C-alpha positions in Angstrom: -0.2 0.1 0.2 2.8 2.3 0.8 4.4 2.2 -2.6 0.8 2.8 -4.4 0.9 6.0 -1.8 4.0 7.2 -2.9 3.5 6.1 -6.8 0.3 8.3 -6.9 1.9 10.5 -4.8 4.7 11.4 -7.2 2.4 11.2 -10.5 -0.2 13.6 -9.0 1.7 16.3 -6.7 4.8 16.1 -8.1 3.7 15.8 -11.4 6.5 13.2 -12.1 6.2 11.9 -16.0 7.8 8.9 -15.4 9.3 6.5 -12.9 11.2 3.1 -12.9 11.9 0.8 -10.3 14.1 -2.4 -10.4 13.2 -6.2 -8.9 14.7 -9.2 -9.2 13.4 -12.4 -11.3 12.9 -14.4 -8.3 11.6 -11.7 -5.9 7.7 -12.8 -6.6 6.2 -10.3 -4.2 7.9 -7.2 -5.5 6.9 -8.4 -9.2 3.3 -8.7 -8.3 3.4 -5.5 -6.2 4.8 -3.6 -9.7 2.0 -4.9 -11.6 -0.8 -3.9 -9.1 0.7 -0.5 -8.6 0.7 -0.1 -12.7 4.4 -0.7 -13.8 5.2 -2.3 -17.0 7.8 -4.4 -17.7 10.7 -1.9 -19.7 13.3 -4.7 -21.1 15.3 -1.9 -22.5 16.6 -0.7 -18.7 17.1 -4.3 -17.2 20.8 -4.3 -16.0 22.6 -7.1 -16.2 24.4 -7.5 -12.2 26.9 -10.3 -10.8 25.3 -11.8 -7.7 26.9 -10.4 -4.6 27.7 -13.9 -2.8 27.9 -16.5 -5.6 29.4 -14.2 -8.2 26.5 -15.9 -10.9 25.4 -13.6 -13.7 21.9 -12.1 -12.7 19.5 -9.3 -14.4 17.9 -6.9 -12.4 14.7 -6.0 -14.6 13.4 -2.7 -15.1 9.6 -1.5 -14.8 8.3 1.8 -15.6 4.9 3.8 -15.2 4.2 7.1 -17.3 1.1 8.9 -16.6 
């Protein structure tokens, strides 16, 4: 609920035209939250990273909302 309120405030009060949020593919809770808040995938903004413990390649997926 807090994330939805911050998104709404940024768009309606601050007149922000585009917001981005990053999430890892295995974080299903955050993926659902972003979708419920109106964010959609933005593959061009995905970031390739190394996992901080294992060193494996991972992707931080970019989502955005534009109002």
